[in-house]
Each structure stands twice: as C-alpha cells, then as structure tokens.
C-alpha positions in Angstrom: -13.3 28.8 -119.5 -10.2 30.7 -120.7 -8.8 33.8 -118.9 -10.1 36.1 -121.6 -13.6 34.7 -121.5 -13.7 35.0 -117.7 -12.7 38.7 -118.0 -15.4 39.3 -120.6 -18.1 37.7 -118.4 -16.9 39.8 -115.4 -17.0 43.0 -117.5 -20.4 42.2 -118.9 -21.7 41.5 -115.4 -20.3 44.7 -114.0 -21.8 46.7 -116.9 -25.3 45.3 -116.2 -24.9 45.9 -112.4 -23.8 49.5 -113.1 -26.8 50.2 -115.3 -29.3 48.5 -113.1 -28.1 50.0 -109.9 -27.9 53.5 -111.4 -31.6 53.2 -112.3 -32.3 51.9 -108.7 -30.5 54.9 -107.3 -32.7 57.3 -109.4 -35.9 55.3 -108.6 -35.2 55.6 -104.8 -35.0 59.4 -105.1 -37.7 60.0 -107.7 -41.2 59.1 -106.6 -42.3 58.4 -110.2 -40.5 55.4 -111.8 -41.3 56.7 -115.3 -39.8 60.1 -114.5 -36.7 58.3 -113.0 -36.3 56.3 -116.2 -36.6 59.3 -118.4 -34.2 61.3 -116.3 -31.4 58.7 -116.2 -31.7 57.0 -119.6 -28.8 58.8 -121.3 -26.6 58.2 -118.2 -27.4 54.5 -118.2 -25.8 54.1 -121.6 -22.6 55.9 -120.4 -22.6 53.7 -117.3 -22.5 50.5 -119.4 -19.6 51.9 -121.4 -17.5 53.4 -118.6 -17.9 50.8 -115.8 -15.7 48.1 -117.4 -13.1 50.7 -118.2 -12.9 52.0 -114.7 -12.7 48.6 -113.1 -10.0 47.5 -115.6 -8.0 50.6 -114.8 -7.9 49.8 -111.0 -6.8 46.2 -111.7 -10.0 44.5 -110.6 -9.9 42.1 -113.6 -6.4 41.0 -112.7 -7.7 39.4 -109.5 -8.2 35.7 -109.5 -11.5 35.1 -107.8 -10.4 32.0 -105.9 -7.4 33.9 -104.3 -8.8 37.3 -103.6 -7.6 39.0 -100.5 -7.6 42.4 -98.7 -6.2 44.3 -101.8 -9.4 43.2 -103.6 -11.5 45.5 -101.4 -9.3 48.4 -102.2 -9.6 47.7 -105.9 -13.5 47.5 -105.7 -13.8 50.8 -103.8 -11.4 52.6 -106.1 -13.1 51.3 -109.2 -16.6 52.2 -108.0 -15.4 55.7 -106.9 -13.7 56.3 -110.2 -16.9 55.2 -112.0 -19.1 57.5 -109.8 -16.9 60.5 -110.5 -16.8 59.7 -114.2 -20.6 59.6 -114.4 -20.8 62.9 -112.5 -18.5 64.5 -115.1 -20.6 63.0 -117.9 -23.9 64.3 -116.4 -22.4 67.8 -116.0 -21.4 68.0 -119.6 -24.4 66.2 -121.0 -27.2 68.7 -121.6 -29.8 65.9 -121.8 -29.3 64.9 -118.2 -30.8 67.6 -116.0 -31.2 68.2 -112.3 -29.2 65.2 -111.0 -30.3 64.7 -107.4 -27.4 65.1 -104.9 -28.2 61.8 -103.1 -28.0 59.7 -106.3 -24.2 59.5 -106.5 -24.0 58.5 -102.8 -26.7 55.8 -103.1 -25.1 54.6 -106.4 -21.6 54.4 -104.8 -22.8 52.3 -101.9 -25.0 49.9 -103.8 -22.5 49.3 -106.6 -19.6 48.7 -104.1 -21.7 46.1 -102.3 -22.9 44.5 -105.5 -19.5 44.3 -107.3 -17.7 43.1 -104.2 -20.6 40.8 -103.3 -20.7 39.0 -106.6 -17.0 38.2 -106.4 -17.2 37.0 -102.8 -20.2 34.8 -103.8 -18.2 33.3 -106.7 -15.3 32.7 -104.4 -17.6 31.0 -101.8 -18.9 28.8 -104.6 -15.4 27.9 -106.0 -14.0 27.0 -102.5 -16.6 24.3 -102.1 -19.7 25.9 -100.8 -23.0 26.2 -102.6 -23.4 22.6 -103.8 -19.6 21.7 -103.9 -19.2 20.7 -100.2 -15.7 19.7 -99.0 -16.5 16.3 -97.5 -12.8 15.6 -96.7 -12.5 17.2 -93.3 -9.0 17.6 -91.8 -7.4 18.9 -88.6 -4.0 20.7 -88.5 -1.7 19.8 -85.6 0.3 23.0 -84.8 -1.3 26.4 -84.7 2.0 28.2 -85.2 3.4 29.9 -88.3 3.6 26.6 -90.2 0.1 25.6 -89.3 -1.4 29.0 -90.3 0.6 28.9 -93.5 -0.7 25.5 -94.3 -4.3 26.6 -93.6 -3.8 29.5 -96.0 -2.4 27.1 -98.7 -5.4 24.7 -98.3 -8.2 27.2 -98.0 -8.2 27.7 -101.8 -8.5 24.0 -102.6 -11.8 22.2 -103.2 -10.9 18.8 -101.7 -10.0 19.5 -98.0 -11.8 21.5 -95.4 -9.8 22.6 -92.3 -12.2 22.3 -89.4 -9.9 22.2 -86.4 -6.5 23.2 -85.1 -4.8 21.2 -82.4 -2.0 22.7 -80.3 -0.3 22.1 -77.0 0.0 25.9 -76.3 -2.6 26.7 -73.6 -2.7 30.4 -74.8 -4.1 29.3 -78.1 -6.5 26.6 -76.9 -10.2 27.8 -77.0 -9.5 30.6 -79.5 -10.1 30.7 -83.2 -7.7 31.2 -86.1 -9.4 32.2 -89.4 -12.6 31.2 -87.7 -11.2 27.6 -87.1 -11.3 26.6 -83.4 -8.1 25.5 -81.6 -8.2 22.4 -79.4 -5.9 20.8 -76.9 -4.1 17.6 -77.9 -5.5 16.0 -74.7 -8.9 16.1 -76.4 -7.7 14.7 -79.8 -10.1 11.7 -79.7 -13.1 13.9 -79.1 -12.0 16.3 -81.9 -11.7 13.4 -84.4 -15.2 12.2 -83.4 -16.9 15.6 -83.2 -15.7 16.8 -86.6 -15.5 13.5 -88.4 -11.8 14.1 -89.2 -10.4 12.1 -92.1 -6.8 13.3 -91.9 -4.4 14.9 -89.4 -1.9 17.3 -91.0 1.3 17.7 -89.0 2.5 21.3 -89.2 5.5 20.6 -87.0 8.6 20.9 -89.1 10.9 21.0 -86.1 9.2 18.2 -84.1 11.3 15.3 -83.0 10.8 11.9 -84.4 9.6 10.7 -81.0 6.9 13.4 -81.0 5.8 12.5 -84.6 5.6 8.8 -83.7 3.4 9.5 -80.8 1.0 11.6 -82.9 0.9 9.0 -85.7 0.1 6.3 -83.2 -2.7 8.4 -81.7 -4.3 9.3 -85.0 -4.0 5.9 -86.7 -5.6 4.3 -83.7 -8.8 6.2 -84.7 -8.4 5.4 -88.4 -7.3 8.9 -89.2 -4.7 9.3 -92.0 -1.6 11.3 -91.1 0.1 13.7 -93.5 3.0 16.1 -92.7 4.6 19.3 -94.0 8.3 19.1 -94.9 11.0 19.2 -92.3 12.9 22.3 -91.4 15.9 21.0 -93.4 13.7 20.6 -96.5 12.2 24.1 -96.0 15.7 25.6 -95.5 17.2 24.1 -98.7 14.2 25.2 -100.8 13.4 21.6 -101.8 9.8 22.0 -100.5 7.3 24.5 -99.2 4.9 24.5 -96.3 1.9 23.7 -98.5 3.4 20.5 -99.9 1.9 17.7 -97.8 3.2 14.2 -98.0 2.4 11.0 -96.1 4.5 10.4 -93.0 7.3 8.1 -93.9 8.8 5.5 -91.6 12.0 7.5 -91.8 10.3 10.3 -89.9 9.6 8.0 -87.0 12.8 6.1 -86.4 16.0 6.9 -84.7 17.0 10.2 -83.2 16.6 13.7 -84.7 19.6 14.2 -87.1 22.4 16.6 -85.9 23.6 19.2 -88.4 26.8 18.2 -90.1 30.1 19.8 -89.2 31.1 21.3 -92.5 34.8 21.4 -91.8 34.8 17.7 -91.1 32.7 17.1 -94.2 35.4 18.8 -96.4 38.6 17.7 -94.6 39.4 14.6 -96.6 37.5 15.5 -99.7 37.8 19.1 -100.9 40.4 19.5 -103.6 41.3 15.8 -103.3 41.0 12.7 -105.5 38.6 10.3 -103.9 37.6 6.7 -104.5 34.4 5.0 -103.3 34.2 1.2 -103.5 30.8 -0.4 -103.7 29.8 3.0 -105.2 26.5 1.6 -106.5 25.3 0.3 -103.1 23.0 1.9 -100.6 25.7 3.5 -98.5 28.2 3.8 -101.3 25.9 5.8 -103.6 25.0 8.2 -100.8 28.7 8.7 -100.0 29.1 9.7 -103.6 26.4 12.3 -103.4 27.9 13.8 -100.2 31.4 13.8 -101.7 30.2 15.7 -104.7 28.8 18.4 -102.4 32.2 18.7 -100.7 34.0 19.5 -103.9 36.7 17.0 -104.7 38.9 17.4 -107.8 38.2 13.8 -108.9 35.7 11.2 -107.8 36.2 7.5 -108.9 33.4 5.0 -108.6 34.3 1.3 -108.2 31.6 -1.4 -108.3 31.4 -5.0 -109.6 27.7 -4.6 -110.6 27.4 -3.2 -114.1 23.8 -1.9 -113.6 24.5 -0.2 -110.2 27.6 1.5 -111.6 25.7 2.8 -114.6 22.9 4.2 -112.4 25.2 6.0 -109.9 27.5 7.3 -112.7 24.5 8.8 -114.5 23.1 10.4 -111.3 26.5 11.9 -110.2 27.2 13.3 -113.7 23.8 15.0 -113.5 24.7 16.4 -110.1 28.0 17.7 -111.3 26.4 19.4 -114.3 23.7 21.1 -112.2 26.2 22.3 -109.7 28.5 23.6 -112.4 31.3 21.9 -110.5 34.8 21.5 -111.9 35.6 17.9 -111.1 36.5 14.7 -112.9 34.3 11.6 -112.7 35.7 8.2 -113.5 34.3 4.7 -113.2 35.8 1.3 -112.8 33.9 -1.9 -113.2 35.6 -4.6 -111.2 36.1 -6.4 -107.9 38.0 -5.3 -104.8 39.8 -8.6 -104.9 41.5 -7.7 -108.2 44.9 -6.4 -106.9 46.2 -5.6 -110.4 43.1 -3.4 -111.1 43.3 -1.7 -107.8 47.1 -0.9 -108.0 46.7 0.6 -111.5 43.5 2.5 -110.5 44.8 4.1 -107.3 48.1 5.2 -109.0 46.6 6.4 -112.3 43.9 8.4 -110.5 46.2 9.7 -107.8 43.7 8.6 -105.1 44.2 10.4 -101.7 41.1 9.2 -99.9 39.3 5.8 -100.0 35.8 5.1 -98.7 35.6 1.3 -98.6 31.9 0.4 -98.7 32.0 -2.7 -100.9 30.7 -5.8 -99.0 28.2 -8.6 -98.8 25.9 -7.6 -96.0 22.7 -9.7 -96.0 23.1 -11.9 -93.0 21.1 -15.0 -94.1 22.6 -14.9 -97.6 26.2 -14.7 -96.3 25.4 -17.4 -93.8 24.5 -19.6 -96.7 27.4 -18.6 -98.9 30.1 -18.1 -96.2 33.1 -18.5 -98.5 32.0 -15.8 -100.9 31.2 -13.6 -98.0 34.7 -14.0 -96.4 36.3 -13.6 -99.8 34.7 -10.2 -100.4 34.4 -8.8 -96.8 37.7 -10.0 -95.5 40.1 -10.5 -98.4 38.5 -7.7 -100.5 39.2 -5.4 -97.6 42.8 -6.7 -97.2 43.5 -6.4 -101.0 42.1 -2.9 -101.0 44.1 -1.9 -97.9 47.4 -3.3 -99.4 46.8 -1.5 -102.6 46.1 1.8 -100.7 49.3 1.5 -98.8 51.3 0.7 -101.9 49.8 3.7 -103.8 50.4 6.1 -100.9 46.7 6.8 -100.2 46.4 9.2 -97.2 43.1 8.2 -95.6 41.3 4.8 -95.8 37.8 4.8 -94.2 36.1 1.4 -93.8 32.3 1.1 -93.5 31.6 -1.5 -90.8 28.5 -2.7 -88.9 27.1 -3.3 -85.4 26.9 -6.9 -86.4 30.7 -7.1 -86.0 30.3 -6.8 -82.2 30.2 -10.2 -80.6 29.1 -11.7 -83.9 26.8 -14.6 -84.3 26.9 -14.7 -88.1 29.5 -15.2 -90.8 28.7 -11.7 -92.1 29.3 -10.1 -88.7 32.5 -12.2 -88.1 33.8 -11.3 -91.5 33.3 -7.6 -90.9 34.9 -7.8 -87.5 37.9 -9.6 -89.0 38.2 -6.8 -91.6 38.3 -4.3 -88.7 41.1 -6.3 -87.1 43.0 -6.4 -90.3 42.8 -2.6 -90.7 43.7 -2.0 -87.1 46.8 -4.2 -87.5 47.8 -2.7 -90.9 47.6 0.8 -89.4 50.4 -0.3 -87.0 52.7 -1.2 -89.9 51.7 1.8 -92.0 53.6 4.3 -89.8 51.2 7.0 -90.6 51.6 6.8 -94.4 48.1 5.6 -94.7 45.6 6.4 -91.9 43.2 3.5 -91.5 39.9 4.0 -89.6 36.6 2.2 -89.3 33.1 3.5 -88.8 30.6 1.2 -87.2 26.8 1.7 -87.2 23.5 -0.2 -87.3 20.7 -0.6 -89.9 20.0 2.1 -92.4 16.5 2.8 -93.5 15.6 1.5 -97.0 18.9 -0.1 -97.8 18.8 -3.1 -100.1 17.9 -6.3 -98.3 16.8 -4.5 -95.2 13.5 -5.1 -93.3 11.6 -1.9 -94.3 11.6 -2.6 -98.1 10.6 -6.2 -97.2 7.6 -4.9 -95.1 6.6 -2.5 -97.9 6.6 -5.3 -100.4 4.5 -7.5 -98.1 2.0 -4.7 -97.5 1.6 -4.2 -101.2 0.8 -7.9 -101.6 -1.8 -7.6 -98.8 0.2 -9.3 -96.1 1.0 -11.0 -94.0 4.0 -9.0 -92.6 6.6 -11.4 -91.3 8.7 -10.8 -88.1 11.3 -13.4 -87.0 10.9 -12.8 -83.3 8.6 -10.7 -81.1 11.5 -9.4 -79.0 13.8 -8.6 -82.0 15.2 -5.0 -81.7 17.4 -3.0 -84.0 19.0 0.4 -84.3 18.1 2.5 -87.3 19.5 5.5 -89.1 18.7 7.2 -92.4 21.1 6.6 -95.3 22.0 10.3 -95.8 22.7 10.7 -92.1 24.8 7.5 -92.0 26.9 8.6 -95.0 27.4 12.1 -93.5 28.6 10.7 -90.2 30.9 8.2 -92.0 32.6 11.1 -93.7 32.9 13.2 -90.5 34.2 10.3 -88.5 36.9 9.4 -91.0 38.0 13.1 -91.0 38.8 12.8 -87.3 41.0 9.7 -87.6 44.6 9.7 -86.5 45.0 6.0 -87.2 43.4 2.7 -86.2 40.3 4.1 -84.6 36.9 2.3 -84.5 34.3 5.0 -84.6 30.7 4.2 -83.4 27.7 6.3 -84.4 25.0 7.4 -82.1 22.0 5.3 -83.4 19.4 6.7 -80.9 17.1 4.3 -79.2 16.6 0.7 -80.4 13.3 -0.1 -82.1 11.4 -3.3 -81.7 10.8 -4.8 -85.1 7.3 -5.9 -84.3 6.4 -2.2 -83.3 8.0 -1.1 -86.6 5.7 -3.6 -88.5 2.6 -2.2 -86.7 3.5 1.4 -87.5 4.1 0.6 -91.1 0.7 -1.1 -91.3 -0.9 2.1 -89.8 1.1 4.4 -92.1 -0.2 2.4 -95.1 -3.7 3.2 -94.0 -4.4 -0.5 -93.1 -5.6 -2.1 -89.9 -3.8 -4.8 -87.9 -5.5 -8.2 -87.7 -4.9 -10.1 -84.4 -6.9 -11.8 -81.6 -8.3 -8.4 -80.4 -9.1 -7.3 -83.9 -10.0 -10.3 -86.0 -11.5 -8.2 -88.7 -8.3 -6.3 -89.4 -6.7 -6.3 -92.8 -3.0 -7.2 -92.2 -1.7 -10.0 -90.0 1.8 -10.1 -88.4 3.3 -13.6 -88.5 6.2 -14.7 -86.2 8.5 -16.9 -88.4 11.4 -17.7 -86.0 14.9 -16.4 -86.0 17.2 -17.2 -89.0 20.7 -18.6 -88.8 23.2 -16.1 -87.5 20.5 -13.6 -86.5 20.7 -11.8 -83.1 17.8 -10.5 -81.0 19.8 -7.5 -79.9 22.5 -5.5 -81.7 25.5 -3.8 -80.0 27.9 -1.1 -81.1 30.7 -1.8 -78.6 32.7 -4.9 -77.8 34.3 -3.4 -74.7 32.6 -1.0 -72.4 35.0 1.9 -72.8 34.0 4.5 -75.4 35.2 8.1 -75.5 33.7 11.2 -76.9 35.0 13.0 -80.0 34.6 16.5 -81.4 31.2 15.4 -82.9 28.4 14.8 -80.5 27.0 11.9 -82.5 30.3 10.0 -82.9 32.1 8.0 -80.3 35.5 6.3 -80.3 35.8 2.6 -79.3 39.0 1.0 -78.0 38.8 -2.5 -79.5 41.5 -5.3 -79.2 43.4 -6.5 -82.2 46.3 -8.7 -83.1 49.7 -7.7 -84.4 50.2 -7.9 -88.1 53.0 -10.5 -88.0 50.8 -13.0 -86.1 47.6 -12.2 -88.0 49.2 -12.5 -91.4 50.0 -16.2 -90.8 46.4 -17.0 -89.8 45.0 -15.1 -92.8 47.2 -17.2 -95.1 45.5 -20.3 -93.7 42.0 -18.7 -94.1 42.9 -17.7 -97.7 43.8 -21.3 -98.5 40.5 -22.5 -97.1 38.6 -19.9 -99.2 40.6 -20.8 -102.4 39.6 -24.5 -101.8 36.0 -23.5 -101.0 36.2 -25.4 -97.8 33.2 -24.0 -95.9 33.8 -25.9 -92.7 37.4 -24.8 -92.3 36.4 -21.2 -93.2 33.9 -21.2 -90.3 36.4 -22.8 -88.0 39.2 -20.3 -88.8 36.8 -17.4 -88.4 36.0 -18.7 -84.9 39.8 -18.7 -84.1 40.4 -15.2 -85.6 37.4 -13.4 -84.2 36.9 -13.3 -80.5 33.4 -14.1 -79.4 32.3 -15.7 -82.6 31.0 -19.2 -82.2 31.2 -20.9 -85.6 28.0 -22.8 -86.4 28.4 -26.3 -87.8 24.9 -26.1 -89.4 24.7 -24.4 -92.8 21.6 -22.5 -93.8 19.9 -23.7 -97.0 
C-alpha cells in the first residue's frame, strides 16, 4: 500500500469514527434514539467533513504507525480538541441544530480521543508482530546500558526479533524492568536461555575487552545460542556504523588484546608531506600500510609489487580513497621485483622517496621450506638490494616488516627474515645516519593470505574437518589494521638499527581458535563426548619448519618506548665487513640454485637456526 493510500484509509476511518461517536454522544444524553438522530443529523455531516481536516492540520497523518511515540498522543489530543471546537462553532451558527446538550462535547471529546488513539495503537501492535504475526525469534540483550537500551529501541519496530530479556552485571539493574523487559544477572544466563527459549544473544557492549567477549561467546554457544554484536566504540565514533547495526561476532573480536589508540604524531612523522614507497604493496600488510599512509597525508605514495593483479587492486582502492578524501597527493605504481636493482635505483631517485616501508616477502612457512632458494632470494637479497638502493638514493627512513618467526628460527622463512634483520642492523652501522634502518617484529595477523583463519573458514564452508597440526600449538595474533598502525609508529621512533617488538597480547592455542570458529559459524563440535556434532577437528602433525611456540625476543632484555604497545629489543648482529663476505657465498649458492648449500650457509649466518637436511615435498 502506498503512502497516499494509507493516508486515505486513515482519513476515511477517522471520518467514520467521528460520525459514529458523535451519534453515540447524543444517544447517551438523549433518552430517545430517534430524537438523538434527528437532533444531530446535520452535525454528523459536518463531522465527516471536518474531522480529516483537523487531524491533518495537527500532523496526525504524518506519523508512521510502526514508529509512533509520545508526540503521537499530543497530536491526537490536539486534533480531537480542534475537531470538538469546530463542531461547537458549526452548531452555534447552524440554525438546524438546536439545543446542543452541554455534556455532548465532553463525551464526544473523550470517546473520540480514545478511539482515534486506540485504532493506531492497535495497528502498531499488529504491525510489530502481535495479533497473528508472532515474533518467534526471541533474543536477549547483554548490556542494559545506553547501548543496550538504544539497541532495544532499534529492534522493537522490527517483525523478526522479540527482545525478551536483558542481561547485565550491574546489581542495581538486576531484578528491574526496562521497557517492560526484565533484567537478569549474567550468573543466571543458562536459566535465562532455557526459560525464554533464547535464539540469539545480542552483545550491546561496544567498549568490552576481547577477553570479555570471548567468555560470553563461549557461554552462549555452549547452549546453542547464536551471538551477534553491536559495533565497537571505534566504529561508532568514526560514523561507520550505528548501534542498531548488528553483525555476527568475528574471530577478530575475540583474539589478542584490546587495541590501543594510535599516537597521531608518530603516525605522521615519517609520512606527512613526504614521498613514501611501500614494497609488497598488494599484500596483506603492505595494502593496509598504504591505507594508513594515505590517511597521514603524504605528498606522494608509490606502490611496488611484482604481482600484477595485487598491484591493480590496491591502486584502484587507493585512488578511490584519495578521491573521497579530496587529498592533494600523487599516486604512482611500479610493477617489478625488489631484486631488480636498476628498477629500484631509478624509482627511488625519480620519485624522490624519503621513507620506505619494506613489506615484500615470501612468508608461508611450509612453502618457503619447500622452495628455500626462492625464499632466500626474495627475503634476504631482495631486502639487501632494496637497502642498498635506499642508501644510494638518500632515503631518510627504511622500515622493515619482520616476524616473530625470526626469533630462534626453525624454518627457512624465519631464518631468512632474521638474516634480513642482521643485514639492516649492519648496514645501519655504515650508513652513518644518512638512512635510518629499523625493523618491526610481530606475530600472526588475522586474515592475512595463507594464515590459519582463512584456512579454517574454508574448511568450515566445506563442512569440515578442521585441521590442526598439533594440540599444543600456540600463536600470537593481531589484526591487520593494528599491525600496520604499529609498524608506522615504531618506525617513527627509530634512531637507527633498532628491532622493535609489538605487544601481541596473550598467545592463543590454535585448537581453541578452531573450536571458537566452529561455534561462531553456528556449528557443533564432533568429538568423543559429542559424537553427533557437525564438525570434527583433526590433528595432522607438525609441518617442516613449524614451531609449537613463537617468541618475539632472542635475548631477554627489552626496553620500553614512548608507545605502550611497542618494545625495543637489543639483538646481536655482525659487522658489515665480515657479513658481506658470507653473503657473497650465499648469493653464489642462490644463483646456482644449490638448496643444500643455501640451508648450510643460513645455519652459519643465523644463530640458533638448525638447518634441516630433509626437504619438504
């Protein structure tokens, strides 16, 4: 039904009510119904004409029935009062209406107010799921604060969900009612689920820590209750979401520590007004670095990647960002390898690069373990080539994206990243401050290509099983945006040669992560205790080069920095003169594609790395 037709129906209904109730008012006063009809007939015609006009003039027809609130009552009373006065005036000037009883206007006003208001409340009651349209999807809201009340107000107009309970830890609220919905203690959450047949728990806790969210998700999913959440405070603050926009709880919400707000001065120090290059710009970390850099306002941003598709995608996105922001900055792309010295020399000089974020690398542990020569060629000599070009071009700051797998490495990937760190530490010594080299080391990022979470999601979509290599495997996790932000802030604090380590929060057992992802997907775990479950977890055994536990520090001494989430490690390294000779030998082995010698030399160059003689196939 269109808006105009709805207004016509409402006006017609109001006209009929006005006529009918005016006759009732006369009939209640007159003892003879025939006399009452004869007395009020002329006025009934006027009532049918005047009623819609009066209600329209007070704005009653502008109200949307589903969303009527307190102002609706004011409009009804004002409309009926105006109608009553208008009919009194008509009766006074119409000679055919004689001896109007004094009580008729009063009775008419009361009856019409109740009828006009009541019909709309009844329609609202029907539209909101009563009267044959029952809301069978019962939900509870966790959090009876401002966010929870706002969420309830947003949901009350829907037809799908019925809020039947609030749950809150505040004793002052427990046992009371909000909008006629009872508030329960979280200690009784199981009984609430059972009593009200709750289908979903809505988390109205935008400021809650990830640990708190994880605990609630585990409680709810254990009873087969789906969990949805309102946006975080950051999403509410930046206007990208509103309280009523529910979404499923993501694994990102449950892992790692609660992010710390960025230090804006550090975010801008090496970027604002500068020409910046990002290598590996199309990768998981590289692309997020590009997004953060645009927000910090460089004069020029150059994207370097050897993958044509990735470079195309990130260029398109960044151009769109620049256009939307109305930013005055240049965007350039370069399709090529960090091992191409001629390309790098020309690129850095032509674009007058002042800051380099070096994110280009091969990072998938089993893949690099299988293709060790290619891994060393990119991770070690790509970094060396990039660093030499940066020094030659007079780049001011060079920030290298490293990994926790570089600490006491057990894989070629980890050893190659640690050797790249050593190279940059040594080159910083001979740079004499012309180029400031620094490294930022962190653990796994959520959702990066080749990481465990996309793998688990893919396995869940196929119906399982979910594969875990070892029941005791643990990892640190951080979101990609937070990792990129901390990389930029760490690099801004560098004086030369530092290895920065990011606070990754508490480590997470991979098998627990798998269980939580099964629950978040709305599936049940199949094991010995629950043989009828949907998804099984299979232990497949550790892969070559894989560690059970990751570390962020080689030595035990780490000092604080001006950022609470960034520490500074003091790691040993070799002088450049000594290191250069050994790198020449490694370069020869790489050129000859001699995998055995490559592994052997890695073992000599990287302390703690035990080169495996067995190659993964």
